[in-house]
Steps between C-alpha positions, in 0.01 A plus 500: 500500500611144501870481387466125432238524238617371171216546252493805277300643226564783265673829584380835371702819508376858472732801516269684737341221705695183415389147514128566464427138442199285453498127507649366183301273275594132461321332215773230474588574138466268210736493212491129450534543130214256441175555315198480745356156511152630437353818369227698682168318489647179362605180671700385187874478559725675248800319368835568652725748337779342290748621755324313777436195281873469440583525872567230744375609841757287683828332432739553200499607221296803585351515148476223252587716201786741543430855555709811473514780766708815519613647836647848570792397719731685728864392469794526743831576349639162608241296335494348154405711200293202367267367767337249263833310475577477876457150658195581706285651217602238240393223744175682602407554129533128433304419813211737441456545121507877579757693295584828662675783328669713770530867382803599711525840655801600713398584865684833457234617246219281609259758648523734208451225243215332695322829545536572132365156400192546716424854396543424131301181503802315351519236766513113478314206659645546850756696705764271654754635754385840396458647849150630453408711799164496683423830330553343164276198585229727631505746204534249221278251668215755510566573131482122412849494374610259775249228578370409843609147608277409796292240318792379285701433822212316659459275203843455345763593767461249785862562632461874521150463643637293776756775572226764514307285749796449717643849489227759565752780482578394145139519392467840663804630337395380149141615528456841341248759628234366261515154660676336210836329465688586180833328545722227618767637737862440593453361846767409750443276800472717815763289676752526211674806651810518274286536192264766666806704575602495140790744509692500818804717589797279455828573669847357408604261765865486396533875544343478839758250601786711355369796698474294817126582519199290569186530306333824586210482753416863517468793271822665649692174438382487139612862456852415662534204252430721201748749617764232547432372151542855363835543672662174441652342190312172563554353148875576508527660162653825634190701390224658690223319294317323770127593512364494856130460383324467171168402346287568198223682688545733794131459612569146595767611741240723666271199545779305659628763737164621626446192702788615729277788587190278546327607181346263245323280746285347234758429246582674172192425284357844603785738534325804662307348783544249785370454846652691795573244768466761771136588415401199289367745246564562133797727434622704204864458597669710224466810702582321837797664682658157498476492117679830493774338682516214244554755221760689713695181542484432122617861432790440736599187297458682170683809592794301637533289185376180657221440256596456141372816320413297196213343704289792378552441133616145439288215362499140616727373224765768561478439877551129458804557265650739745443258797673216313833678550479412878539849626163536690538497883121472517223502254129448448444215252298180452816301576867576426544150371248538221531887459879526497625141466669544840481311831623623837222735588255452799159645543498792746260445790262732671678799623407673829438875470567800728175452692536127552287387212614180319246431230579324175252693285609404150237213466249475211143366510484145387274639228803641318357568158129514491483519116767236413269338236178638341288404195366746259179501298690415184560155636281241324611220738452640857408158638820341372705796605375473859571126498849582352568732790347294780748228464771719647309540820513123569805352669583296191476803271704728737776251534504465113509879452782564746696171491414329175530116470680261714820371336496779242513830698512373857583197726330379810727483805484219766333747739227578248623837402537597125825629353562637154735299277859612470443674166302765710696501825852474364481580132801385294483823300530714798150628490337619831209300627257760367660489154507116490137476612393710202489225248280284729276752686366852472433590872810727537397844615169396651160641428385153363146366596518208729531381868853525633593252783827417655459125426562544127621850444878480527597818679861546581613358834630857598156645434330228689729546808443877483117456496520286801724750679269794451161324527477570892532865424256525216159675508241311702256545212555588136234672294408440145518791264174709534246467209321813384199577287532635141401839627759487773762398253408795280560729816823316573633545145428880511502679834641198673786464243588866565509425888709191440748691274531773748582259787746295289680805357518687832636177677769464233599865543533455872722203458737650243503839670308711241256590779610573858324323779413847648218484240365169646222666695370675194514182304321307782220772508448469132461117534274532798276742308465241229432244751234714668308508176491122512341420832297191530183414699609198699256209549264630229776451237697218351750306702832349428624284785243683719606848409331761291762605240542859387651576159865477597 
């Protein structure tokens, strides 16, 4: 098997044989939204539809007569409650003649509301920042609810087409098992490391200095720092209210720490498998003895009160509110500046583990959200909608989306860099940068469709510095999320969901102490029996990065 092979086709999973795959079809898709130019047996051209007749294929406005579209839209808590009145969308409406009504749905309830809309048939023209999964695209694409974009992209999306041609991994990741592309993604430049990390572990530099400690370089040093925070009145208020470590999701801590045991060698887009560097073979690492050590270390932190117990029950808003008090010694967050309104934290580097491993595993695929934007069969203007979206995959459009207009929302520095105006960076009303941005932009919280590059996406300097620091320790290759057929997704949502639930619940029980580690062997045997039912047939089956992929 050639580990460097990058092409892949569809994956098929069977409970008893697993991955019994045949070559996937690739008819290229249609979905142009146009009437055929000629009917069978006739050379006579049909007139263009009203939607196409109103369309300008290049330039602005996109349409001559204004049109109205409605988008189901995921919303971060820090964003405006009225997207239509933010600077970027008001300006784009004037530029395009496309009036978009954004139906805002909080990210906290996004999945439930999105699934309900799709299942009930009560969905709008498009899904925007709605985090559609590959499974959603496959299922609803087959049903005709979400339309294929291959031909539309080729004809009306030159900017995105250029990206597909330059980034073969992007095309592969977007192509569903039926050979069709159903969405525009949220895509991050592979060299923009700080944004690929997303949520680092941040550590309070001032408290390190007070404790006379340097930034931890090993797992043991990180533990010693957390213990010191727990025992010391570092905020000087006479109370023992310092929190050594906190976050809004304990799973993310696992994905960070596992690299110190050499696990997660292909990033975090597929959380059950990686490649074992010792054998260069696919590995289901969640039953690996080293992964047991990861959970044992986390149990030690939890048992000793070094992990905030609220990490198991809190939501993002409550976590941010708690963090704004300045009592976290370390935390997982997008950035303390935007999340808590606090400076003075530095990103924790790659930690060396007990066996000498030092891998920074918490790195996402550049294809962060495969279904960031998708068009439904209710859309009467698919051509204009594709043109509307394509602009944000150009350098000009991306700069406009993230930075706005020169002299209004940003200024150009002598060295050519772009800086937000003072109303955003040093708001007179005391708003954080995230809060101040909300009247201009809607990209807080991520999930937006577009191409993110460091030249115009203004990440915080501390995040950029952290990305550069850990880049030498990152995975040598980061895999895209695996695509599955509709039948596979049915399996994954039934039997597979039971397996995932079992794994997740058992790991949580090990961490908090509800299950003793003396039961680990029984747990591992159960998982391995699941895995044994999902064996693959190597070169005769589908390949991701040169490896046949089992269900996990």
